[in-house]
C-alpha positions in Angstrom: -98.0 -36.6 -5.9 -95.9 -33.9 -7.6 -97.7 -31.2 -9.5 -97.7 -32.0 -13.2 -96.9 -35.6 -12.7 -99.6 -38.2 -13.2 -99.7 -41.8 -12.2 -101.5 -42.8 -15.4 -100.3 -41.4 -18.7 -102.6 -41.5 -21.7 -102.1 -44.5 -23.9 -100.9 -43.4 -27.4 -102.6 -46.5 -28.9 -105.9 -44.7 -28.3 -104.6 -41.6 -30.0 -104.3 -39.4 -27.0 -101.0 -37.7 -25.9 -100.1 -35.8 -22.8 -98.1 -32.6 -23.1 -94.7 -34.3 -23.4 -96.0 -36.6 -26.1 -97.4 -33.7 -28.0 -94.1 -31.8 -27.7 -92.3 -34.8 -29.0 -94.7 -35.2 -32.0 -94.5 -31.5 -32.9 -90.8 -31.0 -32.0 -91.5 -28.0 -29.8 -90.9 -27.0 -26.2 -93.4 -27.3 -23.3 -93.6 -23.5 -23.0 -94.5 -23.2 -26.7 -97.2 -25.8 -26.3 -98.6 -24.0 -23.2 -98.7 -20.7 -25.2 -100.6 -22.4 -28.1 -103.0 -24.0 -25.6 -103.7 -20.7 -23.6 -104.3 -18.9 -26.9 -106.5 -21.7 -28.1 -104.5 -22.0 -31.3 -104.1 -25.8 -31.0 -106.8 -28.5 -30.5 -106.7 -29.9 -27.0 -108.8 -31.3 -24.2 -108.6 -30.2 -20.6 -109.5 -32.4 -17.7 -109.0 -30.3 -14.6 -105.5 -29.0 -15.0 -104.4 -31.9 -17.3 -104.1 -31.2 -21.0 -104.5 -33.9 -23.6 -104.1 -33.9 -27.3 -105.3 -36.3 -30.1 -102.5 -37.3 -32.3 -104.5 -37.2 -35.5 -105.7 -33.6 -34.6 -102.1 -32.5 -34.1 -101.1 -34.1 -37.4 -104.0 -32.2 -39.1 -102.9 -29.0 -37.3 -99.4 -29.3 -38.7 -100.7 -30.1 -42.2 -102.8 -26.8 -42.1 -99.6 -24.9 -41.3 -97.9 -26.1 -44.5 -96.5 -23.3 -46.7 -96.8 -23.9 -50.4 -93.8 -23.6 -52.6 -93.9 -20.7 -55.0 -91.9 -21.2 -58.2 -90.3 -18.1 -59.6 -90.1 -17.9 -63.4 -86.5 -17.5 -64.7 
Protein backbone atom coordinates (compact mmCIF):
# COMPACT_ATOMS: atom_id res chain seq x y z
CA UNK A 1 0.00 0.00 0.00
CA UNK A 2 1.35 3.43 -0.92
CA UNK A 3 2.05 5.92 1.81
CA UNK A 4 -0.87 8.33 2.23
CA UNK A 5 -3.29 6.05 0.36
CA UNK A 6 -5.89 4.23 2.38
CA UNK A 7 -8.08 1.36 1.31
CA UNK A 8 -11.08 2.69 3.22
CA UNK A 9 -11.92 6.37 3.07
CA UNK A 10 -14.10 7.96 5.74
CA UNK A 11 -17.76 8.06 4.80
CA UNK A 12 -18.91 11.71 4.57
CA UNK A 13 -22.42 10.63 5.58
CA UNK A 14 -21.05 10.15 9.09
CA UNK A 15 -19.59 13.65 8.99
CA UNK A 16 -15.91 12.70 8.77
CA UNK A 17 -13.61 13.80 5.98
CA UNK A 18 -10.10 12.79 5.04
CA UNK A 19 -7.50 15.42 4.13
CA UNK A 20 -8.62 15.65 0.51
CA UNK A 21 -12.26 16.06 1.52
CA UNK A 22 -11.37 18.77 4.02
CA UNK A 23 -9.32 20.57 1.36
CA UNK A 24 -12.26 20.44 -1.02
CA UNK A 25 -14.63 21.76 1.64
CA UNK A 26 -12.36 24.64 2.63
CA UNK A 27 -10.95 25.32 -0.83
CA UNK A 28 -7.31 25.15 0.23
CA UNK A 29 -4.26 23.08 -0.63
CA UNK A 30 -2.98 19.99 1.17
CA UNK A 31 0.13 21.86 2.29
CA UNK A 32 -2.01 24.58 3.88
CA UNK A 33 -4.08 21.94 5.70
CA UNK A 34 -0.93 20.19 6.95
CA UNK A 35 0.33 23.54 8.31
CA UNK A 36 -2.98 24.21 10.09
CA UNK A 37 -2.91 20.71 11.58
CA UNK A 38 0.72 20.89 12.71
CA UNK A 39 0.08 24.28 14.35
CA UNK A 40 -3.12 22.90 15.93
CA UNK A 41 -5.09 25.77 14.41
CA UNK A 42 -7.85 23.58 12.98
CA UNK A 43 -9.89 20.87 14.75
CA UNK A 44 -8.87 17.37 13.68
CA UNK A 45 -8.41 13.76 14.77
CA UNK A 46 -5.25 11.71 14.32
CA UNK A 47 -5.35 7.95 14.08
CA UNK A 48 -1.75 6.94 13.67
CA UNK A 49 -0.57 8.99 10.71
CA UNK A 50 -4.08 9.46 9.37
CA UNK A 51 -5.78 12.83 9.82
CA UNK A 52 -9.57 13.10 9.88
CA UNK A 53 -11.87 16.09 10.17
CA UNK A 54 -15.53 16.49 11.16
CA UNK A 55 -17.38 18.45 8.51
CA UNK A 56 -19.47 20.38 11.04
CA UNK A 57 -16.33 21.41 12.98
CA UNK A 58 -14.72 22.68 9.78
CA UNK A 59 -17.86 24.68 8.98
CA UNK A 60 -17.76 26.17 12.49
CA UNK A 61 -14.04 26.92 12.09
CA UNK A 62 -14.74 28.84 8.89
CA UNK A 63 -17.66 30.69 10.49
CA UNK A 64 -15.35 31.86 13.28
CA UNK A 65 -12.95 33.35 10.71
CA UNK A 66 -15.66 35.61 9.30
CA UNK A 67 -14.69 39.26 9.10
CA UNK A 68 -17.53 41.64 9.88
CA UNK A 69 -18.30 44.42 7.43
CA UNK A 70 -17.58 47.90 8.71
CA UNK A 71 -19.68 50.68 7.28
CA UNK A 72 -17.94 54.00 6.87
CA UNK A 73 -20.12 57.07 7.32
CA UNK A 74 -20.25 59.39 4.32
